[in-house]
N, C-alpha and C positions, 0 to 999 in steps of 0.2 A: 758751336753753332747753335742756331736759333732755333724755336720751335717752328717756324715757316720753312726754314732751310731743310727740316727732317720731311718734310712735306714735297719734296724736290721730284715729281713725278715724269718721267720721260716716255712720253709716245715713241719709242725706240724699239726695233725689232735688236733681240740679244743675239750675240754672236753664236751662241752654243745653240741655242734654239733654231736660227737662219740656218746652221750648216745642217742639224738633225732634220728638219722639214725638207730641205733641199735634198737629201741623200734619200729619204723615204719617195719624196715624189718622183726622183729619177728612177728608181726601183719598180716603181710603179708605173711610170712610162714604157719602159723597157718590157715588160711584163703584156702591155696592153699590145706593144707593136706586135710581141710573139705572138698573141692569141689571134691578130690580123692573119697572121700564117699558119694557126690550127685550125680555127674555124672557120668553116666555108664562107667565102661572101657571098650574099643572096638579097634578093629584094621581091617586094610585092609589088604589083600592079596599084598604080594610085592613080585617081582622078580628082582634079578640081577643076571650080568654076573658072579659077583665072588660065583662059588659054595659053598662056606664056610660058607659066611653069609646067605644064603636063609634059612628062617624058623624064624632067631632071630630079636626080636621085631625091628622096624624101626629106633627108635631113637638112637638106638646103634651104628648106623653106619652114621646117618645125615652128620655127619663133614668131612666123606671121601668122596671128591667132585670126586675121580675117577671111582666111579662105578657107573656102569648104570643103574639104576632102573628104574621100571615100575609097573605102582599100577593098581591094577584092580578094575574100579570104582564101582562095582556092589559087591564086596566081603566083605562091612564091617560088620562084627557080633560083638556082647556083648559076650565078655569073660567070661567064668564061673569063679568061684571063684577058683577052682582046676587051671587053667590056667593063671590065675593073682595072681600070686605067688607074683611080685615083687612090689606090692601095700606094702607100707611103712605102720607101724602100729603109732597108734598116740604117742606112748612111743618115737620112734624113730624119728618124727620131729625135736627134738633140737639137734640132733647129725649127720642130714644130711648133716649139711655142712662138718662134718669130712667123710662121707660117699662119699658125691660128689667128695672130695678131692681124697680121695685113690680109689674109684670104678666108679666115675662117666665121663660119654661119653665126657666131657669138661674138666676131670683133667688136660692133659695135657697144655691147654691154662689157666686154671685158674692157674696152678703151672708158667706158664712162666708172666702173668701179676704181681702174687706176688712176683717175682724174681725182674721183673723190676723196680717195684715201691721201693723196698729197695734198690736197685742200685741209682735210681735217688736220693732217700732220703739222701744216704752217698755221692753222687757228690754234691750236693748242698750245703749241708754243708761246704763241703771242700772248694767250691767256695767263698761262703760266709763267711766264717774265714779268707780266704787269701785276701778278699777285692778283688777278680774279678768280682764278680756281681757289685759292687759301680764302679769301673772303666768302665767296660761296660755298666752300665745306663747314666753315666756322658758324654760318649762319644755319645752316642744316643741323649742324651738332648742337646749336643754342636750342632747337626745335625739338630736336631729337632726346636730349637726357636720356633717361634710363629705358626710353622703348626703342632699344636699336633694335630687338629680335621681331619686333612687331611690323618696324620699318621694313625688313626681309618680305613680311609676307605681303606689303603694300606693294614695294617695289616688284615683288614678282609678278602680281595681279598687273600693275601698269603695262608690263614690258610684254607679258603673255599676250593682254590685250589688244596691244599695238601688233603683235606678230598675228593672233588669230582673227584679227579683224581688218587690219590692213595692209598684212602680209610684210610688215619691216623686218629685218635680221639683220642682212649687214650692215644696214644704215644706224643700226643703235651700236654701232662698235663705238659714235661719237660721245657716249657715255663713259668710257671705261677708263677717263682718265678721272672725272669724279669721283667714280666707284673706287677707283686705287687710291686715290688721297683720303677719301671718307673710311675707306677699310685700313687704312692705315692710321687714322686717326683710333678706330674702335680696335687694334692691335688683331686684324685680318690680315690675312695674307694676298697678294695678288693674285693668286689661282683662285680664291672665292671671289676676289673682284669682277674676273672675267667672266666667272661662273655664272655673276647675276647676269650677266648679258647672251652668252653661249647659249647655257642650260634653260634658261627661263624662256630666251623667244623661241629656240629650238624646237623645244615642247609646245609652247604656243602657237607656231606655224605650224607643228603638224596636226594638232586639234583643230583645223581652222574652222571658223565660223562662216568668215564670208571673205576669209582670205583672196584676193583676186588672184593672184598669182598661182594657186595650188585649186581649190575649190572653185573658182570662179572658170581657170582657163578648163579645169577637168570636165566640169557639167555643160558647159556650152560645147567641148568635144565630144561629149557623150549624148549631148541632146536631151539633157534633163535640165529643172529648174534648180538653181542655187540652194534654195530652202527645202529641198527632198532632204529629209534626214535628219535637218538641222537640229530637231530637238533630243535627237540621238548624241549627234556631235556636241551640243552644251553639256548634255551630262557626263561624257568623256572629259570636255575641261574641265570640269568642276571636280572629279575625281585626278586628274592630272597637274591641276594647280596645287590641290592640298599636297600630294605626295612630291611635287617639284618645289614646296616652298619649305617642308621638312626638311629635303637635303640639304636646301643652302643653310638653312639654320645649323644641319648638324656640321656642315664643312664651318659654319662661323665659330661654335664653340669649341670645335678642334682646334681652331686657330689661335683660340684665345686660352686654352689648357696649354700650348705648345708654343706659346710666346716667352720670348726671353729678356728679353728689353722690352718694357710695356711704355705704351707712348700715354701721356699725364694728359689727358682729353678735358679735364678740369682746368687744368692751367692752360691749353690750349684755347679756350674760348673765352675766357677773363683777360678781356681786352677794355680801353678807355672808351668812355662815350664817343670821344669823336673817331675813334677807330672803329667803333661798330656804325656808326653812322655811314663813314666809308665802305665798312662791309655790304651794308646794304645797298647802296649807290651801287657798285659794283654786280652785287648778284642780280640784281634787277635787269641792268643791262644783260648779264650771260644767259639768264632764264629767258629775257626776251629774244636772245639770238636764237637758243635751243628752240623755242617755243615758234618761232617763224619757219625755223629750217622744218621742224617735224610736222607741222602745217602745211608745208609746201609738198614730201612726200605723201600725207593723206591725201592732200586733195586731187594730187597726180594719178595715185595710185586708184583712185574712186572714179578717175575718167578715163575709159578707154583708150581715146586717142591721143592722151597723153603718158598714159601706164609704162611706155618703154625709157622716157626722160624724167622719170622722178628724180635720179639721182642728178641729172644736170641740174633740177631746180633745187636741189638740196645744196649741189656745190655751190653754184650762184649767191643762194643767201648766205652761205656760209662767208664766202668772199668778200660780200657788200657789209654784211654786219661786223666783220672780221677788220674790218679796213676803218668803220666808222668805230668800234669800239677801241682797236690798237690807237687809233690816233688821239682819244681822249684819255687814255689811259699813260701809253706811254710818249705821249707829248710831241711827235715827231713822226712823219712818214718814213723817214730814214730809219729811226730804231724800228717800227712797224714792219718794213722790208726784209731787214736783217734777220728778226727773230723768224717772220714767216717762212725766209730763206731756209734757218738752219731745220725747222721742224719738216719743211718738206726732204732734206739731205735724209733727216733722223728715219722716216719710213720708205726710203728710196730700196732698199733690199725687199720691202713686201712687192713690189713689180715684178720681180723675177719669179716670188712666188707663185702669182696669179698667172702669169703667163706658163709657166710649167703644167697649171693644174689645168687649163685651157688646152694647153697643147695634147695631155693624156685625151680629152674629150674629143680633139680633132683628129687624133689617130684613129680613135675608135668608129669614128664618123666615117673618114674615108675609106678605111676598111673595108667599110658595107658589112660589119658583123651583127650589128644591131636585130635586124629584121630575122637572121638566121636565129639568133637566141631565141627571138620570138615564136617562129615556127617550130621550132622543139618543144619551147615550152606549151604552145599551143594545143600541140599531139599529145602529147604527157597527161593532159586532163579533161580528154574528152572521155564520155561514158564514166566519170570519178566521183565518187562521194563529193558534194558540194564541200563538206568540210575539212576534207583532206586537199580538196580543188584549191580552196582560200588559203591554205597554207602555203601552197605551192605557189600560186599568184603572190603572195607576200613577196616568200622567197626570188620569185622572179623579177619584180620592181625592186629589191635590194641589189640585184646583178646589176640590173640597168642603172639603177642609181648612183652606184660607184664609176662609170664610163659618163653619165650624164646629169652633172649634181644640179642642173639648173631646172627647177619645180616645174616652169612652165611650157618649157623646151620638151621635157619629159613628158608632162601631160598632152600635150599636141603629137605626139608620136606614139604613146603606146594606146590612151584614152581608146582612140578610134577604132584602133586592132582590137581590144578587148570587148568593148562593146559592140561591135560589128559581128562579132564571132560569141554572141552570147553562150556561157557556160551553166548546162542544167543545176538549178536550184541556186543561181547565184544571181541577183539582180544588179541594176547598172550603179544604182546607189550605196553596193557592198561592194563592187568593184572600185569604184570610187573613194572607197571609205578606206579599204586596203592600199591603194595608191598612197594617199594620204599618208599613212602611219608608215610605210616603208620607205616615202621620201624623207620625209621632216626627221624621224629622229636618227637618221644616220647624217643629218649634217651636222651633229654634235659628235662623231664618232669616225666616220670616212675620212682618209689622208688626201683625197681630191676636192676637199670641199673649199674653198679660198675664203670661206667666211671664217671656217674654226681655225685654218693654218696662220690667217694672219691676227686673229684675235690672239692666239696662244702667242705667236713671235711677238705681239704688242706688248702681254703682259709678262715676257721673258718665261712661258712654261713651256717645258717639251712636251713634243706630242705624247713620247713615253710617260711621262708622268700624268698628264691627262688622262690617258688611257686607261692606268695603273688605277686611279682616283675615282673616274666614274664607268670604269665597265658594268662593275655590278649594279649602279642604277640604270644604266642603257639594258643591260637583260632584263631588270624589272619591268622597265617601258615595252620591253619587246613580249614579253609573257602576259604584260597587261593588255597589249594592243591585240595579240592572238586572241584572247580571253573575249572582249568586246566583238573581235569579227565572228567569233563562232557563234556569240547571244545575236548578233545580228543575223546569221544566217540562220539562226532558230527560230527567231518570231518573225523572220521574211522579210525584212528591212527592204 
């Protein structure tokens, strides 16, 4: 077996991981379905400037950020059986993923995620077969030499900034094959490779600086400026960056100690001058492809009218770039198409994972239980100490996050409720900060998060293994976030 053969990284959902994830999701789906029969269906009266939307269930337009919504806080009422006609009967729970795809409020987002993953699967198969990924990693290794741990700090910084500033998270899964191959050369595991993306992007997404999907949407919904409290969020970002980098370095060092068969990285980068020139050529093409794709996402997420199409632009950039690069490196369109199709087939199982995750959200929305959960929450925090109230608020958002992983949809759903019903001693800025913490950190913990499940599937890491190896880190993040919230209340942020 050659040096390059050992670096054969497949963007493919592992069978064991796939079965585990599907089993977990089905259990969660059934659990949420049962909740819709246990928790009373209820709804607040909501007004909007769009007359055509008045009277519709709130969840049907929560993803439309252009609507000016006003919630009548004293208008909650339990729906009658006749009014709650949208509740899904138990025999339809198992087909809820299909209904979510066809009729759900987030169906367009669901379709875009699926399409992007299929494109990425095809793209990386082409880059792998052509030897482009090996060339890129070889060039990176030549630059790294003995600075491998310093590279972790740099990688973490870049990913966290992309997530905190531009809101990139699932889009960063495109980097996994590169990290997986790089980690192989450095004698690190696939677990560490996927952690570079999931952990760093999850923490960055949470400690949002200008993230349009979280702080941007929440600030708009609350009627405050996105710069309010930014200085405090920047401090939090710095602290979380240090802790995250240290955790990733810990994973890498642990891998090196446990590695049985060491990969000879020195031998790997020893190539002829002609091969080195070819590596440089291929690397430049791949870096250009990635740069254009990421730039397209950054630009589209910065423009409100194009934000919902960010993944479409990214997919188009990858398709065009793959056709051009694949034709050059593979020599014919026939080989290009054949390998692209193989890559698409490899990631097909991810579609089912995404559909079931969205099906869970669909059941919760159709059951009209989210307004009821908020009603009981709000009544529980009135006339309460702001320190205790902010903890209960944190737990409340954690609960909602389980049903609605989408950050922007959740912000438009709950932020107007919370800011229109002020809690004594807690400012809108603190409410938004609480929402950011409870929303983001669980993106790398809850089995209803599609990005987490697809990432683990690509790395062939089971959810049980992920939970076991990251739970202490997750708990540390939770303790720190609650501490930051307590201090924010204390200083009157």
